[in-house]
C-alpha positions in Angstrom: -21.7 -4.3 5.8 -21.3 -7.8 7.2 -24.5 -9.8 7.5 -25.7 -10.9 10.9 -25.5 -14.3 11.9 -28.7 -16.5 11.9 -28.6 -17.7 15.5 -32.1 -19.2 15.2 -30.8 -21.6 12.5 -27.8 -22.4 14.4 -29.5 -23.0 17.5 -32.1 -25.3 15.8 -29.1 -27.3 14.3 -27.2 -27.3 17.6 -30.5 -28.7 19.5 -31.1 -31.4 17.0 -27.5 -32.6 17.1 -27.3 -32.7 20.9 -31.0 -34.0 21.6 -32.2 -30.9 23.1 -36.0 -30.5 23.0 -37.1 -26.7 23.1 -40.0 -25.0 21.7 -39.8 -22.6 18.9 -40.8 -19.9 21.4 -37.9 -20.8 23.6 -35.4 -21.0 20.7 -36.5 -17.5 19.5 -35.9 -16.1 22.9 -32.4 -17.8 23.2 -31.6 -16.7 19.6 -32.4 -13.1 20.6 -30.3 -13.3 23.7 -27.4 -14.6 21.5 -27.9 -11.8 19.0 -27.9 -9.3 21.8 -24.5 -10.7 23.1 -23.2 -10.7 19.5 -24.0 -7.1 19.2 -22.4 -6.2 22.4 -19.3 -8.6 22.5 -18.9 -10.2 19.1 -19.6 -13.7 17.8 -21.2 -16.1 20.2 -19.8 -19.7 20.4 -22.8 -22.1 20.9 -20.8 -24.6 22.9 -19.5 -21.9 25.3 -22.9 -20.2 25.6 -24.5 -23.5 26.9 -21.7 -24.2 29.1 -22.0 -20.7 30.6 -25.6 -20.8 30.8 -26.3 -24.5 32.2 -28.0 -24.6 35.4 -29.5 -27.8 36.6 -31.7 -26.3 39.4 -32.9 -23.2 37.5 -31.7 -20.9 40.4 -29.0 -19.2 38.5 -31.2 -18.8 35.5 -33.8 -17.1 37.5 -31.2 -14.8 39.0 -29.9 -14.0 35.4 -33.3 -13.2 34.0 -34.1 -11.0 37.0 -30.6 -9.3 36.7 -31.0 -8.7 32.9 -34.6 -7.2 33.5 -33.3 -5.0 36.2 -30.5 -3.6 34.0 -33.2 -3.1 31.1 -35.5 -1.2 33.6 -32.6 0.8 34.8 -31.7 1.8 31.1 -35.4 2.5 30.3 -35.8 4.6 33.4 -32.6 6.7 32.6 -34.0 7.2 29.2 -37.3 8.3 30.3 -35.7 10.8 32.7 -33.3 12.2 30.1 -36.3 13.1 27.8 
């Protein structure tokens, strides 16, 4: 079985290389999102990930987070109703 990539280490290296300041908690959350994408779609390219997710105003980020939470809530509701 192939081992899962360590996105937290890759993210830490990427941030240091590009001068990105982020708390450990922020990096853990981002690494979890990247792992989730990896599980759904395959390997995640760090440059492409940040280009796809850049958002100077933060409005798109809020919309993305709310959409992600809504999808999780729908999945949880469906799971509860199925039980």
